[in-house]
N, C-alpha and C positions, 0 to 999 in steps of 0.2 A: 884735922877735923876729923872730927867721927859721928858715925851718924848718931838720930835723936834716938830718945828712946823705942823699945823694939814694942810699944804700945798701941803702933797703928796697926800691925801684922793681922793678919786676914780681916782687916774691916774695910778695906777700898778694894775696888775692881779695873779691869780695863772691861768697858761694853760697846765699844768699839774702836774701826778701824777702817784707815783708809788713804790709799793712797793713788799719785798721777804714775804714768807711766815713769819707764826709769830708759834717759834717751844718753845723746851726746849734744843736742840741740833741739832742745825744750818750744822752742822760739815764742817763748814768751817769758812775762814778768818771775819772779820768785813770789809776789805779792798774791800777782793768779794762781801759779802754780800750789802755793798755801792755801788758798780759799776751795780751793778744786780738789787736795784732799780733807780738807777739814768738812766741807761737806757730805764729802763720802764717807768718813768717819763719822759723824752726827746721822746721815741717810743708816750707818750699817749698825746704830744705837736704837735707833728710833725713837730719836733724841731731835729738837730742832736752834737754832740760834738763839732762843729764847730763853732756852735750859742752860745755855755758858753761863759759867759765872766764872772762873778761874780761865787763866791759858801759863804757860811753860814754856819755855825755849833755851834759845842760847847763847853766853855773849857773840857768839859770831853770827849767827842768826842775822840776815838782812833784814828781814821782816820786820817791821818795828811794832807791836801791841798794836797803838795806837789806829795805824794804817788794816792791821787782821781788823779790829773791830766796825773799820767802819766800814769795809766792803764787805764783812760778814754779817752785822749787822746783829751785832750782841748787843742786847740792853743795859748793862751793865755787868762791870768786869769789876770783882769784890777782892780778888786777891791774883797775883800775877808775879812771875820769878822768872830769873836765867838762870842756867848756869853754867860754870868757866870749861876751862879744861880739853875744850874739844872733842874730839872724841874719846878724849878719856873720860871725860865726865857723858859721855852719852849715852846712860839708863840716869844719871841723876835726875833726869826729869817724870823719872819713876818713884822716885823717891820722895821728889817734892811735892806732885802731883797725890800721892797718898799722903804725905803726912798733912799738907793743907785738907783734902776732902776729911780725913779723922778729926781735925781738930774744930773743925764745923770754919773755916775762913772761906773755903767755898763748897758747892754741893759739887758741882760740874766741875771738871778742867781740863781743857785741852793742851795738853804737849801733841807740837808741829817740828818742824824741819823740814828750812826749802833752801835748796842750793842748786845753783848753777854750774857746777863745778869744771865741766865741759868746754861750753861755749859763755861763758858769763868774762866780764873784762878781763880777771885773773883766772888762770887754769890755777886749780882750786894743790896741786901736788907740786908745780913749779917754784921755781927759786923766791923764796920771799928773804927782801933786803927791810929788816927793822926802818920802822920812816916816824912811827907815829904810833902815836893812843888805838888807832883801829883800825890798822895793820890786821892782817889776822892769826900772827904768831908777833908780838913786838911783847915792848915791855921786861923779857927772860934776863934775868943774868945772863944764861949763854949764850945769847947773840951777841954782846960784843964780842966774846974771845972765836965764838965759830964762825961769825960770817967772815971777818978778813981773811981767813981762811979756804974758802969756798964752800964750808959747808952752811948750804940755802936752803933743801932743801927734808920734807918729812922722809922720805927713802934715806937719805945720809945723814940724818942727827937718828936714827934708830942703826943703823951701821955701827955704832958704837959698842953697845950693847949684843947687837947679832952675830958680831964676831969675834967679842969673849967670851957670847957663850959658844960658838961653834969650839974655839979653843979647849973651852973650860971643859969641854962633856964628851968631846967629838961628833960633833953633828956633824954633817957634810949638806949641800946644794941639793945633793939626790932625798935627805933624808928631810927634807923641805918640799921637794918636788913633788915627794908620793902623798902628801895632805893636798897640796893644792889638784892633784890629779882628783883623790876624794870629794875637794869642795867641786868641782869642774863636773864632778859626775852627775853630782845633784845636782848644779845647776842648766843641765843638758838637759833635765825632763821638767825645767819652768820655766814655762811660758812668758811669764814676767823678767825673766834675768838678760841680759846681757851675753851670755856665755850659755841660752836655751841649741839644745841642738849641736853645740859644739865641746863636746869630750877633746880632753885630750891626753899626751900618752907623758908617761918619764921622761922620757927622746926627747918631743917637744921641750917640757918648761926646763929641759938645761940646754938645748939650741937657743933658747930665747933670749935676747941680748942683757947685758949687763948692766944694769942700772947702779947698785954700787957692787964691787967686786971686794971677795968671796962670799958674799951673801944672799944679795940682793937682783935675781935677774927681773926681767920684765913681767914675767909670769906672777913672781911673786908680791906682785903689786895690785891693792884692790882699785877700784873702778873709779874713773873722774868721769860723774855720774851728774843728769840733770833731773831732779823729782820732788819730789816732796811725800812726807805721810805724816799721819798723824793719827796720836789715839785719843778716847776718847776715858777717864776715869771717873767713878762716880763710886756710890758708899755698895758695900757686897752686898748688902738689903736689897737695894735701890734694882741693882744691874739685875738679880733674879727675875724683876717685871719686866725685864725688856726682849727682845727681841732672840741672844745670845747666846747660849753657856756661858756665865760668868767666870772672866777667868784671874780670879783673888794673888792679888800683890800680897805674897805670903812673907816677905823680907824684903828689903833694900837700904841699900849703903851705901857709904861712901870711905876713902878712905885715900886722903892727901895726908903725901909725908914731906917729914922735914928734909930738903934739899930736894926737892924732886921739881922738876919744870913744869913747861908749861905740856911741853907733848916731848923730856926726853929725864932720863936716872943719869944723868953724869955725873953728879957729884954721891949719889949711891954710893955705899962701901964695896958692893960686888953688885960689878954690872953684867955678869947673869946671870942674874938674878932677878926676874921682878916683884919687888918686895912689896909694890903697890897693888899685888894680884894675892901678898900671902899677905897682908893685912885686909885685905879685903875678903879674903876668902873665911878670916875669923871672925869678919862681924856676922857673913852672912850664915855662914853656920853654926859655931861655933854661938855666937848671940842671940840667934834665933831658935838655937836645937833642930836644927834640920841636919840629915845626914848627906855626907855626899852620895853613899848605893841608893840614894832615894832616887837621886836626881834621872833621869830617864832622859833626857835630854838634854843639850849645850847649843848655848847658841853665845858663841866666842869671839872679843874686834878680830877682825884680822885684815886689819889693814895692811901688813905685812905678815908675811909667816912666816919668818921666825918670833915675831912677837906674837902668835897664834901660839906655836907650842910652848911657850915660856911662859903663857898662861894656864894652862893645864897643867902645868908642873907647879904654879906659882898658889894656885884655886886647890892645891893639895889631889889631884885628881891619881900623880901618880908624881915618883920620885924625881929630884932634879937630876936631868938628862935625858930621863925615861920615856918623855914623848915622844921621840923619833920612831921607839921602840909599840909603844899603843896604834902610832901610826900605820907601823908597815903591819899589824898584826891583825886589823881589819876593825880596831874599834872604833872610828867613827863611820862610819857604815851604818845602812838602817841593820837593825839584827847584830850590831855589835853592843859592846859593853855601853859605852857613852855617844851615842850620833851625833855631829857638832855638823852646826852652821846648813842644815838639809833645805834648805833655800840657796844652797853654794856661796851664801857668806858672802860677805865687800867685796872678797877676790872673783866672786862667778855672778852673781845679782847684779850687786849696784851699789854703792857707796853714797847712803844718807848720813854721810854724819852716824851711822854705827845703826839706827833707830831704827831700820829697817827690818835688825836684828828679831828686835820687839815684836815685830810684827809678827815672825816666823811663828816664834814663841805662842803669843795666841792662838794660830792658828793653829799650832801642833797640839794644844790642851783644845781645842774646839775639835781637833778631828778633820782639818780641813783642808791641811797641807795636801802639796803635789807628794812628798815624799813621805809619807805618815810614817811616825811611832807606833806603832800599836799598843793600844790603851795607857798612851801617855799625860800621867796625874801631876807631875814636875818637870816644869823646863828650867835649866837656870841663861838667863842673858846679861851678859857680862862684857863694858871693857875695860880698860887698866886699872880703871880706881872705882869704878860704879856696878853699881852691878843689882842686880834683883831677883828672886827665886820665884816663879809667876807655878799658881795649881786650878786644878782642875776645880769650877766650883758646887 
């Protein structure tokens, strides 16, 4: 799977963003959470439900388009789509929305994600046993081989790649911990974050219990969060007439490779390299003619710390095995070479399937982020298989 032609580049923009609070017990349904975030995003964009004619979400989102249309009062939807791959496809909604708007299939598209990962009927990070088509991660070839041996959770799936990565490049748990400390420093100053006013030390990271030894401590894991986020995407020329500085989608792409699974790369040739990120980097930079050195900040999908470092390498910001060195050098901090996940990321802020990273990228380019990067003009936001480069309008 490759991205469509780059003809939509620069034609569309994020015009509005919205979010609920991020909590561990929302006390209301995913549908209501989605309605709240969408209402907030439309108000932020200076638009109403009557303006919306497109919807994009994920195959695992529980809120159906029909229910959202009924609850929000959207008069007519001309385009809708759902992105697969879970977190790996989290930025695919920007690609779908940009392509739809540029092609004229819709004029105003809302991308949304609603989740009760903590208080819902099934904890999102809990053991998953494939039982049927509607399971969170069912129908994968790997499940029939992994499940009988107790490989049931996202952390255990990711441990295969993570452990091999540590072995191949001499990466240690302390190297992961230094990245987590930086993410939690960002979260500590973000009032919306789970980790607000709760920074940690490397010693705290090392003392947290093992989830999968030797690669994933408790503090290496993203949050199990209740909440919802939404973005409004429309034509860049229309966005210029709306209240906020438009955030242009300068590039968007996806990269799903042969022998990848929904959430794993068990069958790829080298488990120590995140091949999806390598392919995605070629799509976003080479195909769209954007230089890595032009990126002012990056929002990298950090479901678990090891894959955060592996993505930095796969995307080409450093050599293989070198992400630990740029972390140790302070390059991820404000004023560093590549400030990353300035909201605290999925580890520090909350886990809304990665889509909250797109909200933070938008805030950076508007100049309204809590941890603002000075003069930010281009922000990369990615998961392991989908991503976008947003630029200031």
